[in-house]
C-alpha positions in Angstrom: 26.6 3.1 -11.1 24.7 4.7 -8.2 23.2 2.7 -5.4 19.6 3.9 -6.0 19.7 2.7 -9.6 21.1 -0.6 -8.5 18.2 -0.9 -6.1 15.8 -0.6 -9.2 17.9 -2.8 -11.4 18.4 -5.8 -9.2 14.7 -6.9 -9.0 14.5 -6.7 -12.8 17.6 -8.7 -13.4 16.5 -11.3 -10.8 13.1 -11.4 -12.5 14.6 -12.3 -15.9 17.0 -14.8 -14.3 14.1 -16.6 -12.6 12.6 -17.4 -16.0 15.5 -19.8 -16.6 15.3 -21.5 -13.2 13.4 -24.7 -13.9 13.3 -26.2 -10.4 10.4 -24.9 -8.3 12.3 -25.1 -5.0 15.3 -23.4 -6.6 13.1 -20.6 -7.9 11.6 -20.0 -4.5 15.0 -19.8 -2.8 16.5 -17.6 -5.6 13.6 -15.2 -5.4 13.9 -15.1 -1.6 17.6 -14.5 -1.6 17.3 -11.8 -4.3 14.6 -10.0 -2.3 16.7 -10.1 0.8 19.7 -8.7 -1.1 17.5 -5.8 -2.2 16.4 -5.3 1.4 20.0 -5.3 2.5 20.9 -2.7 -0.1 18.1 -0.6 1.2 19.5 -0.3 4.7 22.4 2.0 3.8 19.9 4.5 2.6 18.2 4.4 6.0 21.4 4.7 8.0 23.0 7.4 5.9 19.8 9.4 5.3 20.0 12.9 6.7 16.5 13.8 8.0 16.3 17.2 6.3 13.9 18.4 3.6 16.4 17.8 0.8 16.1 15.1 -1.9 19.0 12.7 -1.4 20.7 10.0 -3.4 19.5 11.9 -6.5 20.3 10.8 -10.0 19.2 12.1 -13.4 20.0 10.9 -16.9 18.7 12.0 -20.2 16.3 9.3 -21.3 14.3 10.5 -24.4 16.1 13.6 -25.6 13.6 14.5 -28.3 10.9 14.8 -25.7 13.1 16.3 -23.0 12.4 13.3 -20.8 14.9 12.5 -18.0 15.2 9.4 -15.9 15.2 11.4 -12.6 15.1 9.6 -9.3 15.8 10.4 -5.6 14.4 9.9 -2.1 13.3 12.2 0.6 11.6 11.8 4.0 8.2 11.1 2.3 9.4 8.5 -0.2 12.1 6.7 1.9 9.6 5.0 4.3 7.7 3.6 1.4 10.8 2.3 -0.2 11.6 0.5 3.1 8.1 -0.9 3.3 8.2 -2.2 -0.3 11.6 -3.9 0.2 10.8 -5.3 3.6 7.4 -6.8 2.7 8.6 -8.4 -0.6 10.7 -11.1 1.0 8.0 -11.7 3.6 5.5 -12.2 0.8 7.8 -14.5 -1.1 8.5 -16.5 2.1 4.8 -16.8 2.8 4.4 -18.8 -0.5 6.8 -21.6 0.6 3.8 -23.8 1.6 2.5 -23.9 -2.0 4.0 -25.0 -5.3 3.8 -21.8 -7.3 5.8 -21.7 -10.5 8.9 -19.6 -11.2 6.8 -17.2 -13.2 5.0 -16.0 -10.0 8.3 -15.0 -8.4 9.5 -13.4 -11.6 6.3 -11.3 -11.7 6.6 -10.4 -8.0 10.2 -9.1 -8.5 9.2 -7.2 -11.6 6.3 -5.6 -9.7 8.7 -4.6 -6.9 10.8 -2.6 -9.4 7.6 -0.8 -10.7 6.6 0.0 -7.1 10.0 1.4 -6.2 10.1 3.5 -9.4 6.8 5.1 -8.4 8.2 6.1 -5.0 11.5 7.4 -6.2 10.5 9.1 -9.5 11.1 12.9 -9.7 10.1 13.1 -13.4 6.4 12.6 -14.3 7.1 10.3 -17.3 9.3 8.1 -15.1 6.6 8.1 -12.5 4.0 7.0 -15.1 6.2 4.2 -16.4 6.5 2.8 -12.8 2.8 3.3 -12.3 1.9 1.2 -15.3 4.8 -1.3 -14.8 3.4 -2.2 -11.4 0.0 -2.9 -12.8 1.0 -5.5 -15.5 2.6 -8.1 -13.1 -0.2 -7.9 -10.5 -2.8 -8.4 -13.3 -1.2 -11.7 -14.4 -0.6 -12.8 -10.8 -4.3 -12.5 -10.0 -5.5 -13.8 -13.3 -3.2 -16.9 -13.5 -3.2 -18.0 -9.8 -6.5 -16.6 -8.5 -9.7 -18.6 -8.0 -13.4 -18.3 -8.9 -14.4 -16.0 -11.7 -10.9 -14.5 -11.7 -10.7 -13.5 -15.4 -13.8 -11.3 -15.3 -12.9 -9.9 -11.9 -9.3 -9.0 -12.9 -10.4 -7.6 -16.3 -12.6 -5.2 -14.3 -9.7 -4.3 -12.1 -7.5 -3.7 -15.1 -10.0 -1.6 -16.9 -10.7 0.5 -13.8 -7.0 1.3 -13.2 -6.1 1.7 -16.8 -9.0 4.0 -17.4 -7.8 6.3 -14.5 -4.3 6.2 -15.8 -5.3 7.5 -19.2 -6.6 10.7 -17.6 -3.4 11.1 -15.7 -1.3 10.7 -18.8 -3.3 13.4 -20.6 -2.7 15.7 -17.6 1.0 14.9 -17.5 1.4 15.7 -21.2 -0.6 18.9 -20.8 1.5 20.0 -17.9 4.7 19.3 -19.8 3.5 21.6 -22.6 3.0 24.4 -20.2 6.5 24.5 -18.9 9.0 26.8 -20.7 11.3 23.9 -21.5 8.6 21.3 -22.2 9.9 19.4 -19.1 8.3 16.5 -17.3 10.2 17.3 -14.0 8.3 17.4 -10.8 10.0 20.7 -9.9 8.9 22.3 -13.2 5.3 21.2 -12.7 5.1 22.6 -9.2 6.5 25.9 -10.4 3.7 26.5 -12.9 1.2 29.2 -12.2 -1.9 27.8 -13.8 -5.4 29.3 -13.6 -7.9 27.9 -11.2 -10.2 26.4 -13.9 -7.3 24.6 -15.5 -6.1 23.3 -12.1 -9.7 22.2 -11.5 -9.8 19.8 -14.4 -6.2 18.7 -13.7 -7.2 17.9 -10.2 -9.9 15.4 -11.4 -7.6 13.9 -14.0 -5.0 13.0 -11.3 -7.5 12.3 -8.6 -9.4 9.7 -10.6 -6.2 7.7 -11.2 -5.1 7.9 -7.6 -8.6 7.4 -6.1 -9.2 4.2 -8.1 -5.8 2.8 -7.0 -6.3 3.5 -3.3 -9.4 3.0 -3.6 -11.6 5.9 -2.4 -15.4 5.7 -2.4 -17.1 5.5 -4.9 -14.2 4.2 -7.1 -13.7 1.1 -4.8 -16.0 -1.4 -6.5 -13.2 -3.4 -8.1 -11.4 -4.0 -4.8 -13.4 -6.5 -2.7 -13.8 -9.1 -5.4 -10.2 -8.7 -6.6 -8.8 -9.1 -3.1 -11.1 -12.1 -2.4 -10.3 -14.1 -5.5 -6.6 -13.1 -5.9 -4.0 -15.6 -4.7 -2.7 -14.7 -1.2 0.7 -13.2 -2.5 -1.3 -11.1 -4.9 -3.7 -9.9 -2.2 -0.7 -9.1 0.0 1.0 -7.1 -2.8 -2.2 -5.2 -3.6 -3.2 -4.3 0.0 0.2 -4.2 1.6 2.1 -2.0 -1.0 0.2 -1.2 -4.2 -2.6 0.9 -2.8 0.1 3.0 -1.2 1.0 4.2 -4.7 -2.2 6.1 -4.7 -1.9 7.7 -1.3 1.7 8.5 -1.9 0.8 10.1 -5.2 -1.7 12.4 -3.5 1.1 13.8 -1.4 3.8 13.9 -4.1 2.0 14.8 -7.3 -1.7 15.9 -6.9 -1.7 18.5 -4.1 1.7 20.2 -4.8 0.9 20.5 -8.6 -2.7 21.8 -8.4 -3.2 23.5 -5.1 -6.0 25.7 -6.5 -7.8 22.6 -7.6 -7.4 21.2 -4.1 -8.8 24.4 -2.7 -11.9 24.0 -4.9 -12.4 20.3 -4.6 -10.3 19.0 -1.7 -13.2 19.2 0.8 -15.2 17.0 -1.5 -12.3 14.5 -1.7 -12.1 14.6 2.1 -15.8 14.0 2.3 -15.6 11.0 -0.1 -12.8 9.6 2.0 -14.9 9.8 5.2 -18.0 8.4 3.5 -15.9 5.5 2.2 -14.5 4.6 5.6 -18.0 4.6 7.2 -19.5 2.7 4.3 -16.8 0.1 4.1 -17.0 -0.5 7.9 -20.7 -1.1 7.8 -20.3 -3.5 4.9 -17.6 -5.3 6.8 -20.1 -6.0 9.6 -22.2 -8.1 7.2 -19.5 -10.2 5.6 -19.3 -14.0 6.2 -16.1 -14.5 4.3 -12.9 -13.8 6.3 -11.0 -12.4 3.3 -13.9 -10.0 2.5 -13.9 -8.7 6.1 -10.2 -7.7 5.7 -10.8 -6.3 2.2 -13.5 -3.9 3.4 -11.4 -3.1 6.4 -8.7 -2.1 4.1 -11.0 0.4 2.3 -11.9 1.9 5.7 -8.3 2.3 6.8 -7.1 3.9 3.6 -10.2 6.2 3.7 -8.8 7.6 6.9 -5.3 7.9 5.4 -6.6 9.9 2.4 -8.7 12.0 4.7 -5.6 12.8 6.7 -3.8 13.8 3.5 -6.5 16.2 2.4 -6.5 17.8 5.8 -3.0 19.1 4.6 -1.3 19.7 7.9 1.7 18.3 9.7 -0.2 15.8 11.8 -2.4 14.6 8.9 0.5 14.1 6.4 2.9 12.5 8.9 0.0 10.3 10.2 -0.7 9.2 6.6 2.9 8.2 6.0 3.1 6.4 9.2 -0.2 4.6 8.8 0.8 3.5 5.3 3.7 1.6 6.9 1.5 0.3 9.7 -1.4 -0.8 7.5 1.1 -2.5 5.1 2.5 -4.6 7.9 -0.8 -5.5 9.6 -2.8 -6.3 6.4 -0.1 -8.6 5.0 0.0 -10.5 8.3 -3.8 -10.7 8.4 -4.1 -12.0 4.9 -1.4 -14.5 5.6 -3.3 -15.8 8.7 -6.4 -16.2 6.6 -4.4 -18.1 4.0 -3.0 -20.4 6.8 -6.5 -21.1 8.1 -7.7 -21.9 4.5 -4.9 -24.3 4.0 -5.5 -26.1 7.3 -9.3 -26.2 7.0 -10.2 -25.7 3.4 -12.5 -22.9 4.2 -12.6 -19.2 5.1 -16.3 -19.0 5.6 -16.9 -17.8 9.2 -19.8 -20.3 9.6 -17.4 -23.2 9.1 -14.8 -22.0 11.6 -14.6 -21.5 15.3 -12.5 -22.8 18.2 -9.3 -22.9 16.3 -7.3 -21.3 19.2 -7.4 -24.5 21.1 -5.6 -26.3 18.3 -3.5 -23.4 17.0 -2.5 -21.2 20.1 0.5 -19.7 18.4 -1.6 -18.6 15.4 -4.2 -17.2 17.8 -1.7 -15.0 19.6 -0.4 -13.5 16.3 -3.9 -13.1 15.0 -5.0 -11.3 18.2 -2.0 -8.9 18.1 -2.8 -8.0 14.5 -6.5 -7.6 15.2 -5.6 -5.2 18.1 -3.4 -3.3 15.6 -6.3 -3.1 13.2 -8.4 -1.7 16.0 -5.8 0.9 16.9 -5.0 -0.3 20.4 -2.2 1.6 22.2 1.3 0.1 21.9 0.5 -1.0 18.3 1.7 0.9 15.3 -1.9 1.7 14.1 -2.6 3.7 17.3 0.1 6.2 16.4 -1.0 6.5 12.8 -4.7 6.8 13.6 -4.1 9.3 16.4 -2.1 11.6 14.1 -4.6 11.2 11.3 -7.6 12.1 13.5 -5.7 15.0 14.9 -5.0 16.2 11.4 -8.6 15.8 10.3 -9.8 17.5 13.5 -7.7 20.5 12.8 -9.3 20.8 9.3 -12.9 20.0 10.3 -14.3 18.9 13.6 -17.3 17.1 12.1 -15.2 15.2 9.6 -13.1 14.1 12.6 -16.1 12.9 14.5 -17.2 10.6 11.6 -13.7 9.6 10.8 -13.3 8.6 14.4 -16.0 6.0 13.9 -13.5 3.9 12.1 -12.0 3.0 15.5 -15.3 1.9 16.9 -16.4 0.1 13.8 -13.1 -1.7 13.3 -13.3 -3.0 16.9 -16.7 -4.5 16.1 -15.9 -6.3 12.8 -12.3 -7.3 13.6 -13.2 -8.7 17.1 -16.1 -10.5 15.4 -13.7 -12.0 12.9 -11.3 -13.2 15.6 -14.2 -14.6 17.6 -15.7 -16.5 14.7 -12.4 -18.0 13.7 -10.6 -18.6 17.0 -13.1 -18.8 19.9 -16.3 -20.6 20.7 -17.0 -24.3 20.4 -14.5 -26.3 18.4 -15.7 -27.7 15.1 -14.7 -31.4 15.4 -13.2 -31.4 11.9 -10.6 -28.8 13.1 -9.8 -30.2 16.5 -6.5 -31.7 15.4 -5.3 -29.1 12.8 -1.6 -28.3 13.0 -0.4 -25.0 14.5 1.9 -22.7 12.6 5.5 -23.8 12.1 8.7 -23.1 10.1 8.4 -20.3 7.6 4.8 -19.4 8.8 6.2 -18.7 12.3 9.0 -16.6 10.9 6.7 -14.4 8.8 4.3 -13.8 11.6 7.0 -13.1 14.2 8.5 -10.5 12.0 5.2 -8.8 11.3 4.1 -8.8 14.9 7.5 -7.6 16.1 7.4 -4.5 13.9 3.8 -3.8 14.6 4.6 -3.6 18.3 8.0 -2.0 17.8 6.6 0.9 15.8 3.8 1.3 18.3 6.3 1.7 21.1 9.0 3.6 19.2 7.4 5.5 16.3 10.1 8.2 16.3 12.3 6.5 13.6 9.6 6.9 10.9 8.3 10.2 12.2 11.8 11.8 12.3 12.5 10.7 8.7 9.4 12.4 7.4 9.1 15.4 9.6 11.4 17.9 7.8 10.2 16.9 4.3 6.5 17.2 5.3 7.1 20.6 7.0 8.9 21.9 3.9 6.2 20.7 1.5 3.5 22.3 3.7 5.5 25.6 3.6 5.7 25.4 -0.2 2.1 24.5 -0.7 -0.4 26.3 1.4 -4.1 27.1 0.8 
């Protein structure tokens, strides 16, 4: 049995086993150990990966012979960073829950979702990709619906309908493409080899783009996101913002643009424009928010808007910047949502009007918060600076004016993120919070790991960039407009 298949299988097996672990503490530790084992099994892929354009660790089995569907998986320089991100963040997300008494079912759903996410990133067959795409949706729906707060049922139903609606169009496009191949194949290589007419590629572009734009989300398909992020439990929000939205940005690179380049030629500038509009719009809305979680939710829309703009610029800097920024954003947004969760557990509120002066009682939290705020702003020596620099360079190469407006995200993010930090940590101390406890134990471990890698990748970004460079260059050579 190949190592890549084991990487997919272990989270599923662990998810099933967790259903029989009755003790809450035992379930937490079992889930944490299982996720660390998956992370440990990921490291050999990193160390033995040859940074060329070739797909490596490839496996293919006949799955549904009557439909010519194969279970075809493998990794290259584009997918490996996201496999690493998924398997590195999962144990951190599980560890972040140790302060609450979640049931074993939450951990079972997290590990099941991990498998779906991994399948999306390693799939080289469109049917396999679609299965992973839908498989990742089901656990997160139940996580948010069962452990969320407020009007969570209505909010999560909207989220489910939005994403499932987009997926239907993608499924129709996948079936159509398979029928156009000589062997009725669902293989990625078969799809990219098709020579379809421009009108056909046009409607296929929108069929795929809708599914991916909703998941990311890109303006104006973002309306499900702020409420879902705000009312989801913290581990659900971390999974959504830290990993799940990267399914959409990754799919733009892997599936949309290589399969329908003529469609991208016709409509790519519109998609780029929507991305830029989204980042400006979300930044302006973030200024007005009085809820800490909503500030970060709208911040996330702005940051992924820049990522998708870099992808549609379709050049080396833009694509590599997008891959790098997916990693950077995943790290920083998980850390920020965890900090907000800690503040809520200590004070009972995340309304900015109720907070202030927490730095005096929680200096260690304030330091971690400040580093992650600086990362969100794109300060040099943080990982976001590298990603945003490459993204803006890529967008500038495509269109100067788009780059001017996209660059506003740096200015805007400085305003709303520094305002968030000031409202929470600085100013006069609310007497009710004067003696709150600083971070300790597992909280310190999670934030130290996140802050370390945010700074490490800001100082030494070459590891991620070297992994992706050859694969991106090869893809750009194959798909040019």
